[in-house]
N, C-alpha and C positions, 0 to 999 in steps of 0.2 A: 452332591455325585450320592445314588443308589449303592445297594452294599453287590449289587449284580454289573456292575460298571465300574472300568477300569480307563485310567491315560495310560497312552501306549506308544513307546517311540523305538524306532530302530534305525541307529545312525552312528556314524563315528563321530565322539565328541571335538574330535581336533577339528573338523570340519562343519561340526553344528552347532551353532553357541545354543540352542535351545536344549542341547542333550548336556552340554557343558554345565549349563545352567541349572539343570535339574539335578546334578549328579556330583558336580566338581572334581569331575573325573576323566582325565587324558588319555585317550586312548585313540589308535590309528584307524583301527577298524570299526565295521558296525556290533552293536551290542544291541540288549531288548533290557529297554528299562519299562516298568509300567509301575503304575501308582494305585491302589485302591484306597480310599478313604485318604488319612493324612500318611497313610503309607508306602513308602517307596520301597521299589524292590529291582534288583537284578537279575539276571539271566544269564551268567558268563561262561565264557570256555575255559578250560582248564589253565590255557596259558596265562590268561589274565583275572581268574578267580581270586587268587590271595592277593593281587595288588587291590585288587577292589575292594577286598575287604579291609584293608590298611586304610586305603584312601578316600574311597568314595563314600559321600554325604547322602548316604541311604539307610536304613533300617534292617533289608536282609539283601544277602548275594546269595543267589539258587546257584546249583551247579549245570549248567546247559550238558554236558553229557551223562549226570545223572536221569535228568529228563529223557534224553534222547534213548536210554535202553529202555525208559517203561515205556516209551513208544514205538519201540521195538515190535516189528511183529514177528511170530517164531517160523512162520511160511514162508521168507525171503532173504536175500541176502541184503537188500537194499539198504543203506545207512540210514537214521531218519534224521530229517533237516532239521535247522534252527527253528522253522516255524513247526515243526511236529513236537518239539520240544517245548514251543511255546503253548501250544494246543492244550498238552497236556496240565501245563500250571493252569492255565488258565480254565480248563475243566475242571481240576481239584479246588480252585478257588471259586467255583459256579458263577464265572464272570460271563455275562451273553453280550453285554454291549462295549464298543473299545471307541473311546476319543481318542482321534489320532491327529497330528498336524497336518497342515495345507500340503505337505512337498512329500508326503508318506507315500511310497511307490504304489502306484495302480495295482502293478502285478501282485505284490503280498495283502493289500486291501482286497483285490477279488479272490485271491488264496482263502484268505480267512472268511469270507462270506460265504464261499461256498462248503463251508465246515459251520454255516449256521450262526457267526457271530453277527451282529449291526455294528457298522465301522461306521461312524461321521467324523465331521471336523467341526471346531468352532468358528463362529461367523469373525471374531476380530482375532487378537493374538493369540498364541495359544499359552503363551507364560503372559500375560498380562503385566504383573508386576516386575517384569522386566524395566521397563519403561522408567519406574522408578528407583532411582539406585540408594543402597544404605549407604551408612557412613562408610564400611568397609570399604563398597566399590568405588565410592568417591576418592578416597584415599589412593587405591589402587589407580585411579586414572589420574591424580596430580602427581603422582611419584611418576607415571608413565609421560607424562606433558613435560617434567623437568628434567629428564632425561632426554625427549626431543628437543627442548632449548638447546642444551648443551648440543647436540646433533647441527642446530639450526647456526649456531655460534661457529662452530667449527667450518662449517660450509661458506659461512657470511665471509669469516676471516680469510680461506684460502682465495675468497674471490678479492676481499680486501687488499691483500698483499699479491696481486698478481700485477703486472706490469702491462701497459696498454703500448702496445706498437701497430702502429695503422689504425685500423679497427677492430683487432684484434686481442684477447687477454693472453698473456703469456705468464707462465710459472714455470721455474727451472729450466728456461730454456725453451721449454716446448707451448705449444698452443695449450690452454686450459681449457678443458672442454667438459660438457654436460655430464659425461661418464667418470672422468676425474671428479667431481666432486660430490657425483652420486655414489661412490666408492670410498668418499672420506666418511660420509652419511651412515654407510652401511655398516664399514669397520666399527666404527664409534660405536652405536648402537648395539652390533653384536657383542662386543666386550662388556655391554652391560646387561647381554642376556634380551634382547629385544630383536626382532625380525621387521627390516623395513623392505616390502614390498610396493613396487611401482613409486617411489619416489621420482617426485616430477621436479626435474631441474632443466626449464624452458626458458630460452632466448627469444627476444625479439618476435617476428610473427609464429614462433612456434608455441611461444605462450597465448595466443590469440585462440588456442583451442584448448580449452582448460584441462583436458587430461591428458594432453600431448607430455610424455614425459621426458620429452629433449633428448638430443642427439649432437653431438659435434660439437666444433668450437663456439665459445663463448665471446660474445663480442662490446664491445667498448661503448658507452654513451647510449644503449638499450636497456632495458628493463628486464631482468631474470627473476622468472618467478619460481621459487622453492617452498613445494610443498611435502611435507613429512609425514609420513600416519604409520607408525610402528606400534606391533604387538606385542607383549610382554610374552614371554615364552615360560615365564612363572606364573603369572594369574589370569592371562588370556586376554588382559583389558588393551583398549586403542588410547592413542592418543592421535593430535590433529593437531598442527601448526604450519602458516601460510606467510610467508615473507617475501616482499617485493623489492627487491634493489637495482642499483647501476651503479656500474665501475665507470665514472668519467663523467659527463657532463651531459645530465637529460634535457630536453628540449623542454621549453617553455610549456610546449602540450602536452608532453609527459609529464610534467610536474605539477599540472592542470588537473590532468586523469586520476593521479598518485593522490592529490588534495581531496578529490571528490570520493575517494572510495574511502579514506582517513574517515571523511565527514560522516560518510553512511555507516561506517560502521558504528562510531560514537553515536548516533541516531539511534542505530539497533541497539546495542550495550545500554544503554539509558531507557529502552523502551521494555526492556524484558523484566518481566516478573510474574509469579504466578496467575493464573487467570487471563493472563491477556492475550490477545488476539492475533496469535501469527501470522493469519493472512495480513491482517491490517499493519503487520508489520513490515511485512513485506512491501507490501503497497507502499508506503511512508518510504520506503528506501526509492523505490521505484521513482516515485515522486520528485524526491531529492535529484538524484539524476536527471530526470527530463528537466526541472526546474533550471539545473547547470547547463543545459543544452549538452546530455549525453543521452543521442536517442541509441534505441534499442530497434534491431529489425534486420532484413535478409538485405545484404547490397552485394551486386555480382556473384549471388550464390553461396553467400557466407554471414552467417549470424554474426552480426556485429553489436556491442553495448554490453549490455546486463541479462545473459540469456541463461543464469542459474538461479534455483533458490538460494535463499539468506543465508541457511543454516539446516543444520539435521541433527538430529539425535546420535551419540555414539556409546558404546560399552565394549560387550564382547563381541559385536560387529563394530565396522566401521562406519556403514549406513545402517540407522534404526531410527525407529520413531522415538520423538516427533519430530516432524519438518515446519522449516520455518519457508513459506514460499506461497504458491497459488492458491493451493486447498486448503479448507478450511480448517481450524483447529485451536483450542488453547493450551498454552501453557501449563504446567503442574509444575507445584513446589517438589524439587527432587529431580527433576527432568536434566541430564546433563546437555548442552547443545552446542555445535558451533556456528559460530560467528563469520559468514564470509563473502562479503561482496566483490562484487570484481567489474572492473569494465576491461574490453577486449577490442582493441578497433588495430587491422592490420595497416601496416604502414605509418602507424602513430605510437602503438604500444599497447601492452597489457597491463592489467596491474590486479593483482588480490590479495587480501591481506586477512589472517584469518586466525580468532581466540578461539577459546574454549573456556565454558563455565558451566557453572550448578545452577540452577533456575531457584530462587527464595521466593519467601512470600512477600518482599519487598524490592525484589533486584535483582543482580545477577551476580553470584559470588564468581570474579575472572580467576580461573585456572592458570592463565598464562602470564608472564611476567615479562617476557621477553620485548625488548624494546622497538619502536617502530621509526624507520627510516626508511630513505630512498636512497640517497649517493653514499657510496664508501670508498 
């Protein structure tokens, strides 16, 4: 990067992973980050300036209000904007070319171009290093996964301790519902300073839609998919864990579905290592299912079988590169990936099993220790 170039982001770090990655500073409102060479700078409001100086992992924190004063024209009462202040800083530092993320606001980019700046974005990831996790990041995710396993155990214990009446599960004399189990998960994680959003506790045919969060009473003898993916309120890192259980007696067909998914996951777990072809891994999984006569396709207007990816990267976002699926790619040491095969057949059953691990030079370090079983 030449001396006339700068990286520029304007975003709220609580919702923008790239901004948090660059600054390690959490704020709910958009603020300005720019980097010239190796030096990182923030342009902050008076409200957040002192906290940013104390907490942000940057080289300099500048005062937004001071640069707004510099930008103020004597012949107008109009208050200078955030971009007016930024313009003063960039002119002071002789910056003419700005590299921004692909999600950068079009209106802001147009404003900067009108002021004479060249604005461009990179072809690939804005921070490519985000893909490869540091030892500290791995430990943050390992810790998150351990708390997620505790929440999974609480959920499954609640189901295990329920009573079967007819085809429904009962707990404390009332039908046990998806909402009740999700509440148990949410409260346990909240006590540990994690936020669990969109947790899935889906039973029967609801579970045949992989992202259906589930509603209503849980049924005996049917599969219940539990998928928990909370974010740490302290570190910002996610975890991800899925198990499928049945309270009662699964049909022979459902047991076969479960056995196929477990075999598929073990195949993938054994295939992962640095430089492995992620597309080939996904293909081998689909072939295993096909060889066991579990076909994938559209039946009566609904997709059935295995119709999502084998896994995805995870870190400051729940879904981030790399992907293990239909698109070409190679795994690298330091990638953190999920391994989550699933089979979905309305009227027969749905099963998904998911672990989370770190790709190493010669295999996968599984960060997941929670056991796998169907019946509870």
